[in-house]
ZAFITI-806088 format. One line per field, with one value per residue (C-alpha): residue number from 0; x, y, z. Coordinates in Angstrom, 3 decimals, always signed. Layout:
<nodes>
n	(NUM|...) $
px	(X|...) $
py	(Y|...) $
pz	(Z|...) $
</nodes>
This chain:
<nodes>
n	(0|1|2|3|4|5|6|7|8|9|10|11|12|13|14|15|16|17|18|19|20|21|22|23|24|25|26|27|28|29|30|31|32|33|34|35|36|37|38|39|40|41|42|43|44|45|46|47|48|49|50|51|52|53|54|55|56|57|58|59|60|61|62|63|64|65|66|67|68|69|70|71|72|73|74|75|76|77|78|79|80|81|82|83|84|85|86|87|88|89|90|91|92|93|94|95|96|97|98|99|100|101|102|103|104|105|106|107|108|109|110|111|112|113|114|115|116|117|118|119|120|121|122|123|124|125|126|127|128|129|130|131|132|133|134|135|136|137|138|139|140|141|142|143|144|145|146|147|148|149|150|151|152|153|154|155|156|157|158|159|160|161|162|163|164|165|166|167|168|169|170|171|172|173|174|175|176|177|178|179|180|181|182|183|184|185|186|187|188|189|190|191|192|193|194|195|196|197|198|199|200|201|202|203|204|205|206|207|208|209|210|211|212|213|214|215|216|217|218|219|220|221|222|223|224|225|226|227|228|229|230|231|232|233|234|235|236|237|238|239|240|241|242|243|244|245|246|247|248|249|250|251|252|253|254|255|256|257|258|259|260|261|262|263|264|265|266|267|268|269|270|271|272|273|274|275|276|277|278|279|280|281|282|283|284|285|286|287|288|289|290|291|292|293|294|295|296|297|298|299|300|301|302|303|304|305|306|307|308|309|310|311|312|313|314|315|316|317|318|319|320|321|322|323|324|325|326|327|328|329|330|331|332|333|334|335|336|337|338|339|340|341|342|343|344|345|346|347|348|349|350|351|352|353|354|355|356|357|358|359|360|361|362|363|364|365|366|367|368|369|370|371|372|373) $
px	(-22.782|-23.280|-19.928|-19.288|-16.032|-15.337|-12.645|-11.922|-8.865|-9.581|-11.905|-14.964|-13.527|-10.044|-8.441|-7.872|-11.163|-13.430|-11.711|-10.121|-11.852|-15.391|-15.389|-13.977|-16.438|-19.333|-18.272|-18.419|-22.027|-21.501|-23.293|-20.903|-21.467|-18.698|-18.759|-16.080|-15.860|-14.221|-17.328|-21.095|-21.952|-24.737|-25.014|-27.144|-26.343|-24.446|-21.647|-23.472|-21.786|-22.975|-20.286|-20.432|-18.408|-16.390|-15.027|-18.345|-18.189|-16.144|-14.628|-17.613|-19.930|-18.152|-18.366|-22.088|-22.569|-20.589|-22.764|-25.946|-24.740|-23.938|-27.363|-29.044|-26.937|-26.866|-23.541|-22.210|-18.554|-16.967|-13.604|-12.056|-9.127|-8.432|-8.757|-11.720|-13.731|-12.799|-14.139|-17.416|-17.584|-16.994|-19.610|-22.108|-21.235|-21.414|-23.563|-23.793|-22.107|-20.128|-16.401|-14.336|-11.203|-8.479|-6.936|-3.590|-2.185|-1.026|+1.402|-0.396|+0.324|+1.273|+3.715|+0.879|-0.962|+2.077|+3.850|+1.859|+2.401|+5.207|+7.813|+6.559|+3.003|+4.212|+5.812|+2.567|+0.415|+2.699|+2.145|-1.589|-2.087|+0.311|-1.584|-4.853|-3.474|-2.497|-5.873|-7.811|-5.597|-6.660|-10.332|-10.462|-10.838|-8.231|-5.787|-5.134|-1.932|-0.687|+3.029|+5.595|+6.707|+3.190|+2.198|+5.176|+3.960|+0.310|+1.433|+3.975|+1.607|-1.426|-0.056|-3.304|-5.418|-6.030|-3.914|-3.131|-0.841|-2.706|-0.437|-1.306|-1.153|-3.191|-6.016|-5.192|-8.695|-7.851|-4.428|-4.184|-0.648|+1.001|+4.021|+7.219|+9.280|+11.850|+13.575|+17.004|+15.789|+12.332|+11.122|+7.722|+7.665|+5.060|+4.891|+1.901|+0.666|+0.940|+2.892|+5.144|+8.773|+8.438|+7.123|+10.075|+8.867|+12.013|+14.210|+12.141|+12.514|+16.273|+16.499|+14.628|+17.172|+20.075|+18.629|+18.502|+22.024|+23.322|+21.274|+19.988|+18.108|+15.991|+12.237|+10.522|+6.758|+5.784|+2.374|+1.827|-1.092|-2.240|-2.722|-0.254|+0.158|-0.650|+2.605|+4.815|+2.671|+4.409|+7.899|+6.996|+5.154|+8.016|+10.494|+8.179|+7.787|+11.578|+12.080|+13.751|+11.570|+12.141|+10.253|+6.502|+4.280|+0.642|-1.396|-4.149|-6.109|-6.248|-7.711|-9.927|-8.020|-9.067|-8.509|-5.171|-3.913|-4.948|-3.263|+0.136|+0.432|+2.444|+5.222|+8.710|+10.275|+8.636|+10.391|+9.538|+12.128|+10.438|+12.597|+14.486|+13.225|+12.290|+8.607|+9.134|+11.911|+9.619|+6.602|+5.938|+4.659|+1.386|+2.233|+5.256|+3.035|+1.081|+4.314|+5.404|+2.062|+2.459|+5.817|+8.105|+11.441|+11.349|+13.786|+12.930|+14.344|+16.385|+13.609|+14.119|+10.546|+11.140|+14.350|+12.496|+9.645|+10.487|+13.235|+13.542|+17.059|+15.698|+13.556|+14.865|+17.144|+17.125|+18.894|+19.757|+16.868|+19.104|+21.725|+20.181|+23.330|+23.308|+19.554|+19.901|+22.729|+20.484|+17.770|+20.330|+21.472|+17.908|+17.624|+20.870|+20.625|+17.381|+18.310|+18.483|+15.332|+13.253|+14.769|+13.622|+10.186|+9.785|+10.964|+8.531|+5.660|+6.697|+6.935|+3.505|+1.955|+3.615|+3.628|+2.376|-1.231|-4.485|-5.530|-2.754|-4.206|-7.948|-8.624|-6.636|-8.509|-11.955|-11.080|-9.811|-12.953|-15.334|-13.515|-15.175|-18.690|-21.023) $
py	(+18.735|+18.183|+18.038|+17.968|+16.677|+17.743|+16.469|+16.775|+14.477|+11.653|+8.675|+8.659|+5.627|+7.129|+5.945|+9.412|+10.861|+7.902|+5.463|+8.087|+11.489|+10.337|+7.241|+9.137|+12.010|+9.600|+7.602|+10.863|+11.432|+13.825|+13.390|+13.317|+13.762|+12.971|+14.576|+13.623|+13.914|+10.544|+8.575|+8.523|+6.904|+7.463|+6.008|+7.018|+6.754|+8.618|+8.719|+9.514|+9.668|+11.826|+11.624|+12.417|+11.895|+15.082|+14.126|+15.154|+18.699|+21.895|+23.549|+25.895|+22.915|+21.087|+24.113|+24.365|+20.678|+21.003|+23.968|+22.026|+19.067|+21.387|+22.997|+19.602|+18.566|+21.933|+21.485|+23.326|+22.768|+22.020|+20.236|+20.768|+18.911|+21.066|+24.722|+24.120|+22.673|+25.686|+28.044|+26.108|+25.989|+29.732|+30.603|+28.380|+29.645|+33.345|+35.094|+31.811|+30.950|+28.032|+27.342|+26.057|+24.013|+23.174|+19.695|+20.056|+16.704|+17.548|+20.048|+22.749|+23.092|+19.444|+18.311|+16.304|+19.548|+20.880|+17.920|+17.654|+21.299|+23.146|+24.782|+28.356|+27.321|+25.331|+28.508|+30.480|+27.686|+27.297|+30.904|+30.716|+27.613|+28.848|+32.122|+30.193|+28.099|+31.216|+32.810|+29.769|+29.580|+33.177|+32.228|+29.367|+29.499|+26.890|+24.265|+20.606|+19.468|+15.942|+16.535|+19.099|+20.521|+20.944|+23.000|+25.370|+27.999|+28.289|+28.567|+31.243|+33.310|+32.956|+32.485|+33.537|+30.834|+27.627|+24.738|+21.150|+18.481|+15.213|+12.700|+9.520|+7.012|+3.791|+2.806|-0.279|-1.554|-2.302|-3.896|-7.684|-9.075|-12.282|-13.514|-12.288|-15.054|-14.704|-17.469|-17.713|-18.874|-17.327|-13.766|-12.060|-8.430|-5.933|-2.677|-0.485|+2.798|+4.327|+2.044|+4.626|+5.630|+8.639|+6.419|+4.078|+0.996|+0.829|+1.094|-1.688|-3.957|-3.352|-4.575|-7.766|-8.424|-7.797|-10.201|-12.980|-12.142|-12.672|-15.842|-17.734|-20.178|-17.400|-17.524|-14.125|-13.533|-9.917|-8.281|-5.147|-3.215|-0.137|+1.191|+1.918|+5.461|+5.427|+7.274|+4.596|+1.501|-0.031|+0.572|-0.932|-3.958|-4.727|-4.756|-6.921|-9.444|-9.732|-10.577|-13.851|-16.968|-17.203|-13.932|-14.503|-11.436|-10.877|-7.774|-6.215|-2.965|-0.230|-1.619|-0.212|+0.149|-3.075|-5.184|-3.465|-4.394|-8.034|-8.180|-6.887|-8.420|-11.451|-9.250|-9.971|-6.532|-3.357|-1.339|+2.144|+3.480|+6.593|+9.135|+11.622|+15.062|+18.207|+17.335|+13.680|+14.529|+16.853|+14.518|+11.953|+8.664|+7.427|+3.797|+3.877|+3.920|+0.880|-0.987|-0.144|-1.293|-4.669|-5.075|-5.397|-3.778|-1.033|+0.155|+3.673|+6.373|+8.785|+11.356|+14.449|+14.226|+10.723|+11.767|+14.740|+12.780|+9.073|+7.013|+4.807|+3.551|+1.363|-0.684|-0.055|+1.796|+4.973|+4.487|+5.912|+4.417|+3.779|+1.810|-1.606|-3.472|-1.900|-2.446|-6.104|-6.470|-5.088|-7.595|-10.438|-9.385|-9.636|-13.107|-14.321|-12.571|-13.583|-11.742|-8.377|-9.138|-9.988|-7.046|-4.605|-6.255|-5.928|-2.318|-1.370|-2.924|-1.239|+2.206|+1.800|+0.678|+3.474|+6.510|+6.079|+4.896|+6.799|+6.338|+8.776|+11.464|+10.860|+12.864|+15.863|+15.754|+15.628|+18.425|+20.603|+20.112|+20.627|+23.890|+25.335|+24.605|+27.473) $
pz	(-5.903|-9.601|-11.383|-15.132|-16.602|-20.190|-22.553|-26.257|-26.293|-23.836|-23.976|-21.738|-19.864|-19.490|-16.249|-14.729|-15.904|-15.101|-12.721|-10.480|-10.607|-11.339|-9.136|-6.150|-6.518|-6.899|-3.824|-1.835|-2.892|-5.807|-9.128|-12.089|-15.808|-18.322|-21.758|-24.299|-28.067|-28.783|-29.777|-29.345|-25.996|-23.484|-19.980|-16.977|-13.271|-10.553|-13.120|-16.325|-19.719|-22.583|-25.259|-28.965|-32.129|-32.523|-35.950|-37.464|-36.110|-36.428|-33.350|-33.155|-33.489|-30.657|-28.381|-29.053|-28.199|-24.958|-23.972|-24.744|-22.672|-19.764|-20.014|-19.713|-16.703|-14.874|-12.999|-9.949|-10.971|-14.338|-14.697|-18.143|-19.666|-22.772|-23.860|-26.202|-23.310|-21.154|-23.831|-23.822|-20.016|-19.624|-22.221|-20.443|-16.954|-17.830|-15.211|-13.242|-9.950|-11.401|-10.925|-13.849|-13.087|-15.603|-15.241|-17.041|-18.142|-21.689|-23.159|-25.096|-27.889|-28.280|-30.941|-32.509|-33.261|-35.126|-36.711|-39.959|-40.989|-42.755|-40.522|-41.049|-40.255|-37.232|-35.918|-36.262|-34.868|-31.864|-30.817|-31.554|-29.410|-26.726|-26.248|-26.326|-23.461|-21.475|-22.184|-20.980|-17.865|-17.213|-17.586|-15.102|-11.328|-10.421|-11.689|-11.200|-12.857|-13.340|-12.827|-11.738|-15.087|-16.493|-13.477|-13.431|-15.924|-14.750|-11.113|-11.979|-14.136|-11.859|-8.321|-6.604|-8.223|-6.312|-7.589|-6.693|-8.125|-8.617|-10.309|-12.208|-9.365|-9.774|-7.462|-5.386|-6.087|-9.730|-9.268|-9.596|-9.464|-10.583|-8.627|-10.335|-11.933|-14.697|-16.676|-18.308|-21.704|-21.918|-21.594|-21.545|-22.688|-23.840|-25.771|-24.918|-26.365|-29.814|-32.132|-33.773|-34.006|-31.685|-28.888|-29.341|-31.183|-33.361|-30.258|-28.679|-31.727|-31.813|-28.211|-29.171|-31.923|-29.577|-27.007|-29.617|-30.760|-27.224|-26.601|-29.650|-27.404|-25.908|-26.547|-26.334|-26.203|-26.939|-26.603|-28.689|-27.172|-29.073|-32.580|-35.373|-36.627|-40.333|-41.086|-39.479|-39.915|-42.951|-41.538|-38.167|-39.556|-41.934|-39.030|-36.942|-39.789|-40.019|-36.355|-35.415|-35.352|-31.582|-31.089|-30.932|-31.261|-30.321|-31.177|-29.060|-29.545|-26.901|-23.685|-20.956|-17.668|-15.938|-19.071|-19.671|-16.206|-16.641|-20.045|-18.935|-15.471|-16.664|-18.098|-16.711|-17.277|-18.548|-21.247|-22.491|-24.929|-26.312|-28.129|-25.985|-26.998|-25.092|-24.660|-23.757|-21.327|-19.356|-19.414|-16.698|-18.206|-16.723|-17.477|-15.182|-12.101|-13.310|-14.002|-10.464|-9.046|-10.767|-8.950|-11.946|-12.821|-15.449|-18.104|-19.261|-21.462|-19.333|-18.860|-16.713|-15.388|-14.007|-12.261|-10.754|-9.179|-8.750|-7.067|-10.123|-9.420|-6.649|-9.043|-12.557|-14.948|-17.025|-20.357|-23.726|-25.751|-28.767|-26.825|-27.474|-26.375|-22.925|-22.540|-23.546|-21.037|-18.246|-19.181|-19.217|-15.742|-14.468|-16.006|-14.452|-11.074|-9.407|-6.207|-7.990|-9.974|-6.882|-4.996|-7.689|-7.865|-4.099|-4.050|-6.849|-4.899|-1.626|-3.234|-4.805|-1.526|+0.450|-1.862|-5.405|-5.123|-5.638|-2.005|-1.043|-3.336|-3.180|-0.008|-1.286|-4.586|-2.955|-0.520|-3.398|-5.517|-2.612|-1.863|-4.989|-3.726|-4.710) $
</nodes>
């Protein structure tokens, strides 16, 4: 079959979109075309890419481009990741025997769509985007959802539509591990993702300070991987400049999946201290599964979604992200108790190998997609 994957919010080389969905479909003999609006990029092959720069176009202009791209590719099935791509797919597929599938991995509306508007306008926009989400759920023929909470509403409103949960598990093929080893007076950490207060960078920096306060001989190497939000950039950079001289920082831009894994695989303990709000609490972090795959302990904000789906207590801790003293104490325990550290590393690896890898999901995903064959 010929399968199009459309996205208005993900990069064309996104791990789920490219390294999991597209690679698996291609390996099974299907021809895949990826269309995203992140940047102009063209590539031919069994997985072809035909992306464009959406910043130069209005919503109507984007929809028209998606339709043109679909016309050139002539797909049998279209997988869409956002409502705007569903609108385009349904307009293209009118009077054609083509199934449209909605892969739900983001909340809609997202807080990023609302945060830069006045409260009254936020209220109106919330209902506009929410009903757009419901409308596009009505339009599609089936759902894939990345986690439990994001699939609850579509399944309840449209119980007769085909649906499947396909989580964010890494593919074993891309995982390269270093042997875990942690030292008393040195520590390797990383912060990955958007460098902003909402994602927890201030909480992370406070933990670094607390670690130095409890051990002034400690040397900490920190990799920051991602981009600063313009709104928080000055605040964050000022705090980073004022870190102790024993804290050495290195900055890297967003990385493609394989480079990202290589860059973080020498980390001793993974921290993610994002703010605890309604959206974050019900969202399952993709990075957690990669941290698990690299067999390292994790310290995460106490998110409801994690407690719902993962046995995290066997290889890490859920914490109040603002309690830097407690978090520093957990890290110190790992440094001083090698038995617990190695035990958590081993358990993380075992869980990944047994339950949380893409090979467990790939067959279900292929079977689900091929069930829509015209």
